[in-house]
Backbone as a ProteinNet text record, in pm:
[ID]
protein_1_A
[PRIMARY]
MRNLLFVVSLISFQLFNAQTTPEERATSQTNRMKTELNLTDDQYSKVFDINLGIIMKNDGIKNSTFSEEVKKEVLQSNQQARKSMLKDVLTAAQYETLEKKTAKAIKKKRREKAEKKEVKN
[TERTIARY]
-2458.2	-2335.2	-2213.5	-2221.3	-2111	-2088.3	-2198.6	-2187.3	-2128.3	-2167.2	-2115	-1964.7	-1920.2	-1777.1	-1702.1	-1759.9	-1697.5	-1684.7	-1790.9	-1789.4	-1685.6	-1679.1	-1580.8	-1438.7	-1416.1	-1284.4	-1248.7	-1342.9	-1319.6	-1288.2	-1363.6	-1339.7	-1203.1	-1169	-1038.5	-926.1	-940.7	-839.2	-825	-937.4	-933	-870.9	-903.1	-843.5	-693.4	-652	-509.4	-438.4	-493.9	-432.3	-432.9	-538	-547.6	-445.8	-404.7	-313.9	-166.7	-137.5	2	45.1	169.9	224.1	272.1	291.4	347.2	482.6	562.8	693.9	681.3	583.8	562	514	423.4	374	484.5	568.1	679.2	780.2	806.6	899.2	845.1	717.8	655.9	661.5	625.2	625.5	767	863	1001.3	1061.6	1028.6	1076.4	1024.5	897.5	838.6	911.2	940.3	1010.8	1154.2	1217.6	1353.5	1357.5	1259.7	1251.9	1222.1	1122.8	1078.7	1177.6	1249.8	1337	1485.8	1519.4	1659.3	1731.6	1675.4	1734.6	1867.3	1960.2	2084.8	2054.2	2148.3	2127.8	2107.1	2184.5	2170.6	2032.6	1990.4	1858.2	1749.5	1767.4	1667	1641.6	1748.6	1729.7	1663.9	1698.6	1637.1	1490.1	1460.2	1322.6	1238.2	1294.6	1222.3	1184.5	1279.1	1251.8	1141.1	1144.5	1040.3	905.3	901.3	775.3	719.1	804	758.7	703.1	772.8	725.6	589.7	571.2	444	332.8	362.4	261.5	217.1	311.3	276.8	193.5	230.5	151.2	10.7	1.6	-128.8	-216.5	-157.9	-234.6	-291.3	-210.4	-257.3	-372.9	-364.3	-471.4	-598.1	-582.1	-699.2	-772.8	-699.5	-760.2	-801.6	-784.5	-816	-965.5	-1003.7	-1144.1	-1167.6	-1071.4	-1089.3	-1201.4	-1258.4	-1362.1	-1298.2	-1381.5	-1331.6	-1262.6	-1314.5	-1255.5	-1114.5	-1098.3	-967.3	-870.8	-919.1	-835.2	-784	-872.9	-835.6	-728.4	-744.6	-647.2	-510	-509.9	-383.6	-315.6	-393.2	-335.2	-274.8	-341.7	-286.8	-158.6	-157.7	-38.2	77.6	46.8	150	205.7	118.6	163.1	255.3	222.2	308.7	444.4	443.9	569	652.8	587.4	657	725	649.3	704.5	825.8	815	924.8	1049.1	1029.4	1142.9	1203.5	1118.8	1169.6	1248	1205.1	1273.6	1418.3	1441.4	1577	1664	1601.9	1674.9	1696.1	1596.8	1601.3	1673.2	1724.1	1778.8	1661.7	1690.9	1585.8	1511.7	1586.4	1524.8	1436.8	1483.9	1405.5	1277.5	1290	1173.2	1071.5	1118.2	1028.9	954.5	1027.2	964.4	858.6	891.2	796.6	671.2	687.8	574	484.4	545.8	468.9	390.8	455.9	389.6	277.6	300.5	198.2	76.7	101.6	-9	-87.8	-17.2	-83.1	-167.7	-115.9	-189.3	-313.5	-301.9	-416.9	-524.6	-482.7	-577.9	-649.7	-575.6	-634	-733.2	-695.9	-782.3	-912.3	-902.3	-1023.2	-1112.7	-1051.2	-1127.7	-1200.2	-1129.8	-1191.5	-1304.7	-1284.6	-1388.2	-1511.9	-1490.5	-1603.1	-1675.3	-1599.1	-1660.8	-1742.7	-1692.6	-1766.7	-1894.6	-1886.1	-2004.3	-2109.5	-2065.7	-2158.4	-2224.7	-2148.7	-2203.5	-2311.2	-2291.7	-2390.1	-2521.5	-2511.4	-2632.3	-2690.3
1493.3	1570.4	1477.5	1368.5	1273.6	1213.1	1179.7	1122.9	1223.2	1348.3	1452.1	1467	1467.3	1477.6	1358.6	1240.6	1119.9	1129.9	1173.2	1185.1	1287	1399.9	1503	1448.8	1376.7	1318.3	1217.6	1134.4	1032.6	1096.4	1196.6	1264.7	1333.2	1397.1	1463.1	1362	1247.4	1142.1	1092.7	1070.2	1022.3	1125.6	1251.1	1355.7	1364.2	1350	1353.6	1239	1119.6	1003.8	1016.2	1072.1	1085.3	1185.1	1279.5	1383.1	1347.3	1237.6	1201.4	1104.7	1117.3	1028.7	898.7	795	671.9	694.7	783	813.1	876.4	968	1032.5	930.9	842.6	741.9	643	604.8	513.3	579.6	707.7	780.4	786.4	817.6	825.7	690.5	585.9	450.8	409.4	436.1	396.7	478.5	606.6	689.2	637.3	598.1	542.6	412.6	330.6	204.4	231.4	335.1	369.2	401.9	478.3	517	396.2	318.4	206.5	90	70.3	-46.9	-13.4	114.9	158.5	106.5	137.5	91.6	160.5	86.8	146.1	219.5	297.5	369	270.5	162	60	-6.7	-40.9	-100.9	-2.8	123.9	225	228	231.5	240.5	114	-2	-126.8	-133.7	-93.9	-95.4	5.4	121.3	220.4	160.7	94.5	34.5	-70.7	-150.9	-252.7	-185.3	-88.1	-19.6	49.5	118	188.6	89.9	-19.4	-118.9	-175.5	-208.8	-265.1	-160.6	-38.4	68.4	89.9	91	112.3	-4.6	-126.8	-243.2	-235.4	-203	-195.7	-86.9	26.5	133.8	85.9	13.2	-39.6	-135.8	-220.2	-316.6	-243.5	-149.2	-76.7	-1.9	44.4	119.9	31.1	-99.2	-191.3	-222.8	-298.6	-339.1	-479.5	-534.9	-666.9	-662.1	-777.4	-784.9	-755.7	-717.3	-686.9	-808.6	-925.9	-1048.6	-1071	-1050.7	-1066.9	-961	-837.5	-730.2	-765.9	-815.2	-850.7	-959.5	-1060.8	-1169.7	-1119.2	-1034.6	-982.9	-892.4	-808.3	-720.5	-802.3	-910.4	-998.2	-1065.4	-1106.1	-1167.7	-1068.1	-944	-839.8	-817	-821.3	-802.8	-916.9	-1038.4	-1153	-1138.5	-1091.8	-1070	-962.9	-857.1	-749.1	-804	-883.8	-942	-1029.9	-1107.4	-1195.6	-1115.5	-1008.9	-925.1	-853.9	-804.9	-735.8	-832	-955.9	-1055.4	-1074	-1056.4	-1068.6	-946.8	-833.9	-708.7	-681.5	-713.7	-682.6	-792	-753.4	-853.5	-929.5	-1040.8	-1120.2	-1037.3	-959.9	-877.6	-768.6	-705.5	-601	-659.7	-775.5	-838.3	-877.9	-927.7	-964.5	-841.8	-731.1	-605.9	-561.7	-570.9	-534.3	-620.9	-749.5	-841.1	-805.3	-774.7	-738.5	-609.2	-509.3	-381.6	-397.8	-481.4	-506.3	-575	-675.3	-745.9	-651.4	-565.2	-468.5	-370.6	-325.4	-230.9	-296.7	-422.5	-494.2	-509.6	-545.2	-561.7	-429.4	-319.3	-187.8	-151.1	-177.8	-146	-225.8	-353.2	-436.3	-386.5	-346.1	-294.5	-165.7	-76.1	49.3	23.3	-74.6	-108.7	-162.4	-245.4	-299.3	-188	-92.8	19.2	105.9	128.7	208	135.7	5.1	-74.1	-63.9	-65.4	-51.7	85.4	189	325	337.2	271.2	274.4	212.7	104.7	33.6	107.3
997.7	1003.5	997.5	1072.3	1076.2	938	870.4	736.1	638.2	651	563.7	582	706.5	735.6	677.4	689.7	635.9	484	416.9	271	226.1	293.2	259	277.9	386.3	411.1	303.2	266.1	164.1	29.6	-8.2	-135.3	-135.1	-24.8	-14.3	-29	35.3	27.5	-115.9	-184.5	-321.2	-414.3	-394.7	-477.2	-454.6	-329.2	-298.2	-368.6	-359.7	-423.4	-574.3	-631	-775.1	-829.7	-748.9	-795.3	-776.6	-709.6	-689.9	-798.6	-838.2	-940.8	-875.7	-955.6	-900.9	-832.8	-890.4	-832.4	-694.3	-679.8	-550.1	-447	-488.5	-394.8	-357.8	-455	-426.2	-333.1	-354.8	-267.7	-126.1	-112.4	19.8	90.4	19.3	77.5	115.5	29.8	55.8	169.5	176.3	288.3	421.1	421.7	543.8	582.2	482.9	508.6	555.7	499.6	540.5	688.9	733.2	874.4	963.2	923.9	1006.7	1008.6	897.3	884.8	884.8	895.6	892.5	768.5	651.5	526.1	499.3	440.6	392.9	262	213.2	87	-28.6	-30.1	-134.8	-127	-6.6	11.8	-31.4	3.3	-29.9	-180.5	-260.3	-405.5	-460	-406.5	-452.8	-410.6	-288.3	-239.1	-317.8	-348	-428.3	-563.8	-630.6	-761.2	-751.6	-646.2	-625.5	-604.7	-514.3	-485	-608.5	-682.9	-803.3	-905.7	-928	-1025	-988.1	-860.9	-816.2	-822.8	-783.3	-790.4	-934.7	-1027.2	-1167.9	-1221.4	-1185.3	-1227.3	-1169	-1041.5	-975.8	-1037	-1069.4	-1133.1	-1266.3	-1341.4	-1469.5	-1451.7	-1351.8	-1325	-1279.3	-1188.1	-1136.7	-1247.6	-1347.8	-1457.9	-1574.5	-1561	-1669.5	-1672.8	-1773	-1786.7	-1731.7	-1662	-1602	-1498.5	-1471	-1367.6	-1231.7	-1137.4	-1002.5	-940.7	-968.3	-915.3	-970.5	-1100.9	-1163.7	-1112.2	-1101.1	-1048.2	-908.8	-824.2	-687.7	-687.3	-772.7	-780.6	-825.7	-927.2	-979.8	-876.7	-809.3	-707	-593.5	-554.6	-450.4	-499	-624.7	-683	-685.2	-721.3	-721.6	-581.2	-480.4	-341.7	-299.8	-341	-309	-378.3	-502.4	-575.6	-506.5	-460.2	-388.7	-263.5	-186.6	-64	-95.4	-201.4	-240	-278.1	-354.8	-395	-274.3	-184	-65	24.3	28.9	112.4	67.1	-63.5	-117.2	-87.3	-56.1	-33.4	115.5	196.7	339.9	418.4	534.3	626	688	752.5	816.6	921.6	999.9	1104.3	1043.2	937.1	871	811.9	749.7	688.5	795.1	906.1	1016.1	1068.6	1083.4	1127.1	1026.2	898.5	793	800.8	819.1	829.1	947.8	1060.8	1179.9	1156.6	1098.6	1073.2	970.4	871.2	769.7	831.7	914.2	980.1	1069.7	1139.9	1228.2	1146.3	1033.4	948.1	888.6	848.9	793.6	899.4	1020.2	1130.4	1158	1157.9	1182.9	1072.4	948.7	835.3	842.4	877.3	890.6	1003.1	1114.6	1227.6	1188	1118	1073.9	975.1	887.3	790	861.4	962.7	1040.4	1115	1170.1	1241.7	1146.6	1026.1	928.2	887.5	876.3	841.4	950.8	1077.7	1189.3	1189.6	1155.8	1154.6	1047.3	932.8	825.2	869.6	944.2	986.4	1102.9
[MASK]
+++++++++++++++++++++++++++++++++++++++++++++++++++++++++++++++++++++++++++++++++++++++++++++++++++++++++++++++++++++++++

């Protein structure tokens, strides 16, 4: 039963993501950043452009015929480029907050992945 619920949740999540456009995902991500980082209107438009550009690049890579290893490298490179561009737009305090929240989210994702792996075994 637990596995069935997990599979249904995963499929629902994938369908939701597949049905959203890059613009919708960039808007959602930027709105979340606006709330968390108190972005100004000028910062909001610049951050939206950065997020949209990276999302579109990442979508192209994910749908490409490159090997999984190459895809992973390019996606990591895109993330580094995003961070660099955001650093030019955000204040030092905002960027520090973003870094902390990102590190916390990565830690949570790794913990959840480890828990899912334990459930499988």
